[in-house]
N, C-alpha and C positions, 0 to 999 in steps of 0.2 A: 352597544356602547354609544353614548351620546357624544357627539362632536361639540367642541366649544363654539359658542355663538360668535359670529363675526361682528366687529364694531360697525355701527350704522354710519356714524360720522367720525371716521378715524382722524387722529391728529396727523397733520402732514409732516413731511420731513423738515429738518431745520432749514435747509436751503429754500424749500418751497415756502415755509412759514415766513422767512425773512423777506423773500421776494413779494409775497402777498401783502405783508405789512407795508412795504415800500410803495406798492401800487395803491393801496388804500389810502395811504397818507397823501399822495398826490391827488387822488380823486376827491378826498375830503376838502382840500383847498378849492378844487374846482366846484364842488358842491356849494361851498360858501359863496363863491362868485356867481354861481347860477341863481342862488336865492336873491342876492343883491340885484342882479340884472332883471329878474322876474318882478320883484317888488317895484323897481324903478319903472319898468314898462307899465305895470298896473296903475301906478300913481300918475304917470304922464298921460296914459290913455283915458283916465277919469278926471283929468284936470281941465281948467279952462283952455289950456294949450293943446288939447287932444288932437286938433287938426294938424299941428306941426308934427306930432308923432306919426300920424297916418301918412303925411306927406313924405317923411323920412323913410318909413317902411316901404312905401310904394315908389320911391325914386328909382328910375330905371337907368342902369349903366351897362356898358359892355358892347361889343361889336354886333351890330344887327346882321351883318353878312354871315356870321358864324352861328346865327340863331342863339346868341348869348346876350341879347339886349334884355336883361332881366332886372326885376326889382331887387332892392337890397334884401328884402325878406326872402325872396327866392334864392338869391345868392347864398344866404345863410343856411337855408334848408338843403339846397342841392350841392353847394360847394363846401361850406365849412363842415357840414355833417359828414361829408365824404371823408374828411380827415378823421373824424370820430370813428367812423366805421372801418377805416383803414387800421386804426389802433386795435379795434375789436378783432379784426381778422388776424393781426399779429398775435394778440393775446390768446385767441382760441387755438391757433396753429401751435404756439409754444406749449400750451397746456397738454395737447394731445401728442406732441412729439417728445418732449423731455420733462414735462411736468408730472406730478403725481397721478394725473388723470390718463396717462398712457396705459395704466392698468384698467381694463374694461370694468372690473368690479368696482373700482373707485369712480369711474366715469358714469356708471349707470344711474346712480341716484340723482346727481344734479341735472343730468339730461332729462330723466323722467319727471323730476320735479318741475323743471322748466316747461316741459310739454303740458303737464297738469296745470301749471300756472298760466298757461295760454288757453287751454280748452275750457276750463271752468269759468273764467271771466267772460269769454265769448258767449257761452251758454246763458249766463246770467243776463248779459246785455241783450241778447236776442229775446229772451223770455220777457224782459221788461218792455222793450221797444215793440215787440209784436202785439202786446196787449193794447197798445194805442194806435195800431196801424202798422204799415210796412214801410213808411217813408224813410225811416232812419236806419234800416237794416244794413245799409252799406258801411256803417261805422262799427261793425261787429268786432273789428280788431283793435279798436282804440284802447280798451282797458287791458290789453294783453301784455303790455310792455312794462318792464321794471327800469326805473332810472337809478343807476348805481350811485351817481354823484349826489343826487338829492337824498338817497337813503343813507349814504355815508355822512352827509351833513347832519342828519338826525343822530346817527351813532356817535359823532364827534361830541355831541352835547350830552347824551344820556347813556351811552354804552361804550365808553372808551376802552374798557377792559374785556371786550368780547373774546372768548377763547379762540385759539388758532383754528380748531376744527370748524367752528361756526363761521369765522372770517373767510376761510377757504371755500366753504360751501356757498356762502352768500356771493362771493365774487364770481365763482364758476357758474352758478345759477344765472347771474345777471349777464355774463358774457354769452352763454348759450341762448338766453332769452333774447339778446340783441340779434344774434344770428337768425333765430326763428322769425324775429320781427322783420328783418330786412328780406327774408325769404317770402314772407307774407306780402310785403310791399311789392316785390318783383312779380309775384304770381297773381295776386288778387287786385292790385291797384295800378295795373298797366292796361290802358284802354287800347292803344294802337301801337304796334311795333313797326318801325322802319327797318327793313331788312339790311340795306346796305350800310347804314351807320352802325348797326349791331355787328355786322361782319367786320367792319373796320375796328370796332372796339375789341372784338375777339382777337384780331390780328395784333393790335396794340398790346393786349394782355400777353400774347405769345412772345412778342419781342421783349417785353418787360421781364417775363419769366426767364427767358433764355439769357438775358443780360445778367440778372442777379445770380443765376445758377453758374454762370461763368466767372463769378467773382467781381463783376463790375460794381463799384461803390461810389463812383463820381456822381454827385447830385446833378451836375449839369447835363449828364446823360439820362439818368433815371427820371428826374422830375419832368422834363418835356414829354417823355413817353407816357408817364402816368397822367399828365394833364390832357394830352391828346386822347388817351383811352377814356378818361372821364368825360371829355367833351363829346366824344362819339357816343358814349353810353347815354348821355343826356339827350342827344339828338335822336337816338333810336326810339325814345318814348319810354324806356325803362328807367326808373328813378336812378339818378346818378350815384346815389350812395351805394348802390350795388357794386359799382366799380371799385369803391373804396375797400369793401370786404374782399373782393376777388384779388385785388392787388396785394392786400395784406397776406392772403393765403399763399401768394406766389413767393414770398420771401422765405428763403431756406433758413432753418433753425439748426445751429451747430449742436452736435451731440457726440458723446464718446462711444466707444465700441459697445459698452454695456447699456447704452440707451440713456445714460444720465447726461445732464447738461455739459457741453464742452466749453471751450474758451468762448467768451462773448463774440458773437458774429454780427452779421448785418441786421438780423431781426432784433437783437438786443439793442444795437446801436440806434436803430430807427425808433424803437419803442421809447428808449431813453430820451431821444430828441423830441419826438412828436407828442408824447403823452401830456407834457405841460401845455403844449399848443392846443391839444384837443380839449383837455379839462379846463384850462384857464382862459381860452379864447373862443374856440369853435362852439362849444356847448353853451356858454353864457351869452354869446352874441346871438345865437339862434333863439335862445329863450327870451332875450330882450325883444326880438322882433315877433316872436310867436305868442308870447303870453299877454301882450297888451290888448285887453278886451275892455270895451266900455260897458261896465256892468249896468249903469243906469239907476244907481241907488238901490234902496230896499225893494222897490217895486220891480225893477229890472232883474234883480237877483232872484226874487220870488218867481217871476215869469220863467226865467231860465231853468230853475230847479224843479219846475212843474212839467217841463218838457220831458217826454219819455227818453229822448236821447241822452240828456244830462243825467237823468235818474239811472239809466242803464249803465252809463260810465261810472257813476259813483258806486252803484251796486257791484259792478264788475271789479273795480279796483279794491274796494273795501271787503266785500264778501267773497267774490269769485276768486281773487288771488289767494286769499287765506285758505279757502277750501281746496283749491287746486294744489298748492304747494304742500300744505300740511297733510291733506288727504293722501296725496301720492306718496309722501315720505312714510306715513303710517302704513300704507298698504305694502310698501317695499319691506318694511320691518315685519309686517304680519306674515308675508308669504315667503320670506327668506330667513336664513339663520343669522339675522343681524339685530343688534340691540344697541341702545344708546350707551355711551360711556357712563360710568357710575357718577361722574361729576355733572352730567348734563340731565336735563329734564325735558319732557315734551313741551313744557311751557316755553323753553328756548326755541324750539322748532316753530311753535305757533308765532312767537314774536318775530322771527325772521320771515315767516310766511306773510304776516300782516305788513311788515316792512316792505316786502315785495310789491305791495299794492301802491307804492309811490311810483306812479307811472307818468312821468312828466315829459321829458324831451321827445322820445319816440312816439308817445301817445299824441302829443300835439302835432307831430309830423304826419302821422296817419290821419288825424282829424282834418288836416289841410287837404290831404289827398282824397278823403272820402266824400267831402261835401263842397259844392260850389256855392250854396246858399250862404249869404252873409249872416243871416239869422241863426241857421244851424251851426255855422262855424263859431259864432259867439257862444252859443249854448254848449258846444263841445269844450271850449276853453274853460267856461265856468265849471262844467262837470269834471274836467281833468284837475283843475285847481282844487275844487272842493273835495273830490275823492282822494287826491294825493295828500292834502292837508289832514283829512280825517284819518287816513291810514297812518300818517306820521304821528299823530297824537296818540292813537291806540297803541301803536308799536312802542312809543316812548314810555307809556304807562307799563306795558308788559316788561320792557327791558329794565326799567327802574326797579321793578319788583324783584329782579334777579341780580341787581348790580353788586350786592355784597358777595354773592356766590362767584360772580365773574372776577371780582378783585382777588378772591382766594385762589381761583384757578390761575389767574395771571401771575400770582406770586409763585405758585408751583412751577409754572412754565418758564419762569425767569431765573430760578435757582441754579447756580453754577458752582458747585462745591469744589471742583478741581480747577476752576478758573482757566479753562481752556478755550473760552469764548463760545462754547456750545452748552446750553442748558442741559441739566442732567436728564430730564424726561425724554429728550430727543436722542439720547444714547441708550435708552432702555428699550430697544426695538428688537 
């Protein structure tokens, strides 16, 4: 007797769908600000006043005695992005504690797709760069990250009616992707580790964890401990954004006896407070200081895009990401009893896979860590910008081709015949 096939991308619960929609709405605003900041940086860096942009980016502030006399660009990368990764840690902790992904069967696909979306771009990059020598191989991880804010900015323009199952898959994939990216940064882009500062950071993390688990919510207690932990992590030689993720993981998530979300706790409170700061300030400011590259006109752009490093990044983002995410999802469906919902098509999965090739914020961060050469750093930025823009255009075309179907699904998912505030499809479970 044949058992019924399981849904590959199941519709989330109503509570999860509502939460995801709220998160994506905030990230969409952040994505718009990110685009504005990036364009402003590019215009300024290629204008007659380019010197003033570089002077601002390289302006050093902070106490020298604490090894924190850093440029504004470094403060944005090491400091503000720690806030971004703190929110990532909160989001991932919540997903696996009280979210729909506490079910291993639901969690498996986005995790595997994120891994595939990391491995394939890295292989494409290595294949392209190795053909021109081995000088650029240190940048293998640059095309492995997905920028959820940039991707949602594209969705806000061309795919506003994306079905709930696809929205949840995209968000969870991006969150897992960010976790994998910060793990790569910690493991592969740390040259020297200072033991005592690292032990101090570990002690700070223990104090912070003990405090939040005992119910301490006072910001004037938690913030100094978090800042000291971040500073010690920075001094240890491990990228300071790692502290952000670990501190986010330390926050307890309230849940009921049955494992469902309980009353809003500290994790929900902090996420509500910090997500606007992360999406609206931290990421755009980092993008402003990281995206400003002097292209050098048509000749400079051509020189950059003939560099194997830039070509490898473009190939990894546009081809590798699509192959990794789509291929992994197809393999999961092929070797398990899972199938797409009757309203969805494999074209939808391909569109999301291509959208995952928008790798902006974390890609630029890894590029800064991978190369000291100013020339290679400039080529990395051109490659990331070109690859992300190309992926955005291709994804937009694919999403537009299915927009009529998305509108029909959105109508079904919003019908509430009994007017109880919960759409009918979420009660048919």
